[in-house]
C-alpha positions as CSV (number, residue, x, y, z in Angstrom):
1,M,-0.7,-3.1,11.0
2,S,2.6,-2.5,12.8
3,E,5.8,-2.8,11.0
4,N,7.0,-5.2,13.7
5,S,4.1,-7.6,13.2
6,K,4.8,-7.0,8.7
7,T,8.5,-8.0,9.9
8,D,7.4,-10.7,11.2
9,L,4.5,-12.0,9.0
10,I,7.3,-11.5,5.8
11,A,9.6,-12.8,7.7
12,S,7.7,-16.5,8.2
13,R,7.8,-16.8,5.0
14,Y,11.2,-16.2,3.6
15,E,11.6,-19.6,6.7
16,E,8.9,-21.2,4.7
17,V,10.3,-20.9,1.3
18,I,14.6,-21.3,3.2
19,K,13.2,-24.6,4.8
20,E,11.8,-25.7,0.9
21,L,14.7,-25.1,-0.8
22,G,15.8,-27.7,1.2
23,E,18.2,-25.4,4.6
24,D,18.0,-26.0,8.1
25,I,16.7,-23.1,9.1
26,T,18.1,-23.5,12.8
27,R,21.8,-23.1,11.1
28,E,23.3,-21.2,13.0
29,G,24.0,-18.5,9.9
30,L,20.5,-19.1,9.1
31,L,18.7,-18.3,13.0
32,K,18.2,-14.7,11.7
33,T,18.3,-14.7,7.7
34,P,14.0,-14.6,7.6
35,E,14.5,-11.7,9.7
36,R,17.0,-9.6,8.1
37,A,16.2,-10.4,4.8
38,A,12.4,-9.7,5.9
39,K,13.6,-5.9,7.0
40,A,15.5,-5.6,4.0
41,M,12.9,-6.2,1.1
42,Q,10.7,-3.5,3.3
43,F,13.9,-1.0,2.5
44,L,14.0,-2.1,-1.1
45,T,10.0,-1.7,-1.6
46,H,9.3,1.6,1.0
47,G,8.8,3.8,-2.8
48,Y,5.5,2.1,-2.2
49,D,5.1,4.6,1.3
50,L,6.5,7.6,-1.1
51,N,4.0,9.8,-3.3
52,P,6.5,11.5,-5.2
53,D,3.9,14.0,-6.8
54,D,3.9,15.6,-2.5
55,L,8.0,14.6,-3.3
56,I,8.0,17.5,-6.2
57,K,5.6,20.4,-4.5
58,Q,7.1,20.4,-1.6
59,A,9.7,22.5,-3.7
60,I,8.5,24.3,-6.1
61,F,9.8,28.2,-6.7
62,H,8.7,30.2,-9.2
63,E,12.1,31.5,-11.5
64,E,11.3,32.8,-15.1
65,Y,15.0,31.0,-15.8
66,S,14.1,29.3,-18.6
67,E,16.8,26.4,-20.0
68,M,17.8,22.6,-19.8
69,V,18.2,21.8,-15.8
70,I,19.5,18.4,-15.5
71,V,20.6,15.8,-13.1
72,K,23.0,13.0,-14.5
73,N,24.5,10.1,-13.0
74,I,21.2,9.3,-10.4
75,E,22.1,6.1,-8.5
76,V,19.1,3.3,-8.9
77,Y,18.7,0.6,-7.1
78,S,15.3,-1.4,-7.9
79,L,14.2,-4.7,-7.9
80,C,12.4,-7.2,-11.6
81,E,8.7,-7.2,-10.9
82,H,9.9,-10.2,-12.6
83,H,12.6,-12.6,-10.4
84,M,12.9,-10.3,-8.2
85,L,16.4,-9.2,-8.4
86,P,17.7,-6.6,-8.6
87,F,18.6,-3.5,-11.2
88,F,20.5,-0.9,-10.6
89,G,22.6,1.7,-12.8
90,K,22.6,5.1,-13.4
91,A,19.5,8.5,-14.3
92,H,19.5,11.3,-16.3
93,V,17.2,13.7,-16.0
94,A,16.5,16.8,-17.7
95,Y,13.3,19.5,-17.4
96,I,13.3,23.2,-19.6
97,P,11.1,25.0,-17.0
98,D,7.8,27.1,-18.1
99,G,7.8,29.5,-14.3
100,K,9.1,27.5,-12.0
101,I,11.4,24.8,-11.3
102,V,11.9,22.3,-8.6
103,G,14.6,22.0,-5.2
104,L,17.6,19.9,-7.7
105,S,16.7,17.0,-4.1
106,K,13.7,16.4,-5.4
107,I,15.1,15.0,-8.9
108,P,17.2,12.1,-7.4
109,R,13.9,11.8,-4.2
110,V,11.4,10.7,-6.6
111,V,14.0,8.2,-9.1
112,D,13.9,6.4,-5.9
113,A,10.6,6.8,-5.1
114,Y,9.8,4.8,-7.8
115,S,12.7,2.9,-8.0
116,R,11.8,1.4,-4.4
117,R,9.5,-0.4,-5.3
118,L,8.5,-3.6,-7.7
119,Q,9.8,-2.2,-11.2
120,V,10.8,-2.7,-14.9
121,Q,13.0,-0.5,-16.2
122,E,11.0,0.4,-19.1
123,R,8.1,1.7,-16.0
124,L,10.0,3.1,-14.3
125,T,11.7,5.5,-16.2
126,I,8.2,6.4,-18.0
127,E,6.7,7.1,-14.0
128,I,9.7,9.6,-13.3
129,R,8.9,12.0,-17.1
130,D,4.9,11.4,-16.0
131,C,5.8,13.1,-12.6
132,I,7.7,15.8,-13.5
133,Q,6.0,16.8,-16.3
134,R,2.3,16.4,-13.9
135,T,4.4,18.3,-11.5
136,L,6.0,21.6,-12.8
137,E,4.4,21.8,-16.4
138,P,7.8,22.5,-17.7
139,K,8.3,23.1,-21.3
140,G,9.2,19.1,-21.5
141,V,10.6,16.2,-19.7
142,A,13.5,14.1,-20.7
143,V,14.5,10.7,-18.5
144,V,18.0,8.1,-19.6
145,I,18.0,5.3,-17.5
146,E,20.5,2.9,-18.1
147,C,20.8,-0.2,-16.4
148,C,22.5,-3.7,-15.3
149,H,20.0,-6.7,-14.5
150,M,20.7,-9.6,-12.2
151,C,17.9,-11.6,-13.9
152,M,19.8,-11.4,-17.4
153,Q,23.4,-12.0,-15.4
154,M,22.9,-14.4,-12.6
155,R,20.6,-16.5,-14.3
156,G,17.9,-17.0,-18.0
157,V,20.9,-15.9,-20.5
158,Q,23.7,-15.3,-18.1
159,K,25.0,-11.7,-20.1
160,Q,27.5,-10.1,-18.0
161,N,28.3,-6.9,-19.7
162,S,24.7,-6.1,-21.5
163,V,23.3,-2.7,-20.5
164,T,19.4,-1.5,-20.3
165,T,19.3,1.5,-21.8
166,S,15.8,3.1,-21.6
167,S,14.2,7.3,-22.3
168,A,11.2,9.0,-22.2
169,F,10.9,12.9,-23.3
170,T,7.9,15.3,-22.8
171,G,7.2,18.4,-24.0
172,L,10.6,20.0,-26.5
173,F,12.8,17.3,-26.3
174,L,9.9,15.3,-28.9
175,R,9.0,18.1,-30.8
176,N,12.7,19.5,-31.3
177,D,16.1,17.4,-32.6
178,A,18.3,20.1,-31.5
179,T,16.5,20.7,-27.8
180,R,17.1,16.3,-27.5
181,R,21.2,16.2,-29.0
182,E,21.7,18.5,-26.7
183,F,20.2,16.8,-23.6
184,V,22.2,13.6,-24.8
185,N,25.9,15.2,-25.6
186,L,25.8,17.3,-22.1
187,V,25.2,13.9,-20.1
188,Q,27.6,12.0,-22.2
189,A,30.3,14.2,-21.2
190,K,32.6,14.6,-18.8
191,L,32.3,18.4,-17.7
192,H,33.9,18.4,-13.6
């Protein structure tokens, strides 16, 4: 299916939803809303078109560096699969190389590839961890994600100041408390 016909199909469904909500689809402000909503949804879920493993494999380099590498404060924008409402925040990702490093921009790209899908934060955390572990085969991976969920803030329990934190670890981050503490301290530190 071509991109245009896919957009048209999604837009027609949005038009039906808007009508069912009781709105006048011919009202000036809504004339192009179905198409805009369709394009927005396609952008917000373009992670389905990306292969995160391939993103990392494009920039693996052999180096003997064996200390922790952290990319922190990576913006996360995703859609809750239960309500299709946004959740957003920051991801902090670390790994301890074992002969291979990755171009630093690839880690945020992996975060985006998984977050630009219908998601739950817990699975997102694990998918990022597993992708880095699988492709780089490091001595350990640590991922912590902190997000605000519109499904909790705009509806339901309506707790505007709640933040959800999830974590996932492999290797040295699991087996060594000092390594895990170093990661947490570096994520919390204001070094720049």
